[in-house]
C-alpha positions in Angstrom: -44.0 135.4 97.7 -41.0 132.8 98.7 -39.9 130.5 96.3 -40.0 127.1 98.4 -37.5 124.7 96.8 -38.5 120.9 97.8 -35.8 117.8 98.0 -32.3 117.7 97.2 -31.4 120.4 94.6 -27.4 119.2 94.2 -25.1 118.6 96.4 -25.4 116.5 100.1 -25.6 118.3 103.1 -22.6 120.0 105.1 -21.5 118.2 107.9 -22.1 120.3 111.5 -21.0 120.1 114.4 -22.8 119.9 117.0 -23.0 122.4 120.3 -22.4 119.9 123.5 -21.6 120.2 127.0 -25.0 120.5 128.9 -24.8 122.0 132.1 -27.4 122.4 134.6 -27.8 126.0 135.4 -26.0 127.3 131.6 -29.0 126.4 129.2 -29.4 130.7 128.3 -25.4 130.2 127.4 -26.4 127.5 125.1 -29.5 129.0 123.8 -26.7 131.9 122.7 -24.3 129.3 121.6 -26.9 127.8 118.9 -27.9 131.4 117.9 -24.7 132.1 116.5 -23.0 130.6 113.3 -20.1 129.1 114.1 -17.6 127.9 111.8 -18.5 124.1 111.2 -15.2 123.0 109.0 -12.5 124.1 107.1 -15.2 126.0 104.9 -18.7 126.1 106.2 -20.8 127.2 108.7 -23.7 126.6 111.0 -26.7 128.3 112.0 -29.5 126.8 113.8 -31.0 124.4 112.0 -29.1 125.4 108.9 -25.9 123.9 107.2 -23.7 126.3 104.9 -21.0 124.9 102.7 -18.6 126.4 100.8 -19.3 129.6 100.1 -17.1 131.0 96.4 -17.6 133.2 93.8 -15.2 133.9 90.4 -12.8 136.5 90.0 -13.6 139.5 87.8 -11.9 140.9 85.4 -11.1 145.0 86.3 -13.8 147.2 85.5 -16.8 144.7 86.2 -19.5 145.4 88.2 -21.1 142.4 89.2 -20.0 139.1 90.0 -21.9 136.2 91.6 -22.2 133.9 94.5 -22.5 130.4 95.1 -23.1 128.0 98.0 -25.0 125.3 99.2 -27.7 125.3 102.2 -28.8 122.4 104.0 -31.9 122.4 106.2 -31.6 120.1 109.3 -34.6 121.0 111.1 -38.3 120.5 111.2 -39.1 124.0 110.0 -38.5 126.0 106.5 -36.3 128.5 106.8 -35.9 131.7 104.2 -33.0 133.2 102.6 -33.6 136.9 102.2 -30.3 138.2 101.1 -27.0 139.2 101.9 -24.4 141.8 102.1 -20.9 141.2 100.5 -17.5 143.5 101.2 -17.2 145.3 98.0 -20.5 145.3 97.1 -23.3 147.9 97.0 -26.0 145.3 97.6 -26.1 141.8 97.3 -29.5 140.2 94.8 -30.9 136.5 94.6 -31.5 135.7 91.0 -32.7 132.6 89.6 -31.9 131.6 85.9 -34.2 130.0 83.4 -34.2 129.0 79.7 -36.9 130.1 77.6 -36.4 128.5 74.4 -32.4 128.8 73.3 -33.0 132.2 75.3 -31.0 132.1 78.9 -33.0 134.6 81.6 -32.2 136.1 84.7 -33.7 137.9 86.8 -34.3 138.6 91.1 -36.2 135.9 93.2 -39.1 138.0 95.1 -39.3 137.2 99.0 -36.4 135.5 99.0 -35.6 131.5 99.2 -37.1 128.9 100.9 -35.1 125.8 102.0 -37.6 123.1 103.7 -37.0 120.9 105.8 -34.5 117.7 105.0 -33.9 119.7 101.3 -30.5 121.3 100.1 -30.6 124.2 97.8 -27.4 124.7 96.0 -26.4 128.3 94.7 -24.5 127.3 91.2 -23.7 129.2 87.6 -26.4 128.4 85.5 -29.5 128.9 88.7 -29.8 130.1 91.7 -26.8 132.7 92.6 -26.4 135.9 94.3 -25.3 139.2 92.3 -22.8 141.1 93.8 -23.3 144.2 92.5 -21.5 147.3 91.7 -17.9 145.9 93.0 -15.9 148.5 94.0 -12.9 146.6 92.9 -11.5 143.2 90.9 -12.9 140.1 92.5 -9.1 138.2 92.5 -8.3 134.8 92.4 -7.0 133.0 95.6 -8.9 136.0 97.9 -11.8 135.5 100.6 -14.5 138.1 100.6 -16.3 139.0 103.6 -20.2 139.0 103.5 -23.1 138.0 105.6 -26.4 136.0 104.8 -29.5 137.0 106.1 -32.2 133.8 107.0 -35.8 134.9 108.3 -35.3 132.3 111.4 -31.4 131.4 111.7 -31.1 135.1 111.5 -27.6 136.7 110.1 -24.6 134.5 109.0 -20.9 136.0 108.6 -19.6 134.3 106.0 -16.5 134.1 103.7 -16.7 134.0 99.7 -13.6 132.0 98.2 -12.4 133.6 95.1 -11.8 131.1 92.7 -10.8 131.4 88.8 -12.8 133.5 86.5 -14.5 130.4 84.3 -14.5 127.9 87.3 -18.0 126.6 87.2 -17.3 124.5 90.7 -15.3 125.7 93.6 -12.2 124.1 93.6 -12.2 120.9 94.7 -15.2 120.1 94.2 -16.5 117.2 91.4 -19.9 117.7 89.4 -21.3 120.5 91.7 -22.1 122.5 89.4 -23.3 121.3 86.8 -25.7 123.4 84.4 -25.2 126.4 81.8 -22.5 128.7 82.3 -23.3 132.3 83.0 -20.1 134.4 84.2 -20.4 137.3 86.3 
């Protein structure tokens, strides 16, 4: 069963770039372009009705076997879409996790079925909340690097992205203000 998130969970929608220039006889080309994920800004991506803002991760120490992946997804469409999974270069696999508090104990668990992004909603994966777990890293993630990945959505399909590697203790991507509130959980 998927997890449905309604309303804005955190930061505002990422700006997107519209595909324009319709010409008679080129409808097939336009449809093909609309289905492709195209960069929508410096570190933002657009795929169908989804705007994906600033994928990032934290640097990891030598020998670390896991890392965390964070980003926000805004659904500008009229139908829900679901983040089903992801792949990341240098990780055996990626899991989508939730984090909750049980009294004074923080619990992390995989999210079965993926995260549903409702129409008009923004879902933010951030430290202390929903996040991607990069499992069985083959090398440390180093600040300043970019790690290639692919997000997999039910309707938007696969979306190639790059995760910016921030400092080990980062609570938000560099330059963001207040985007990652909540409890810090180093991955």
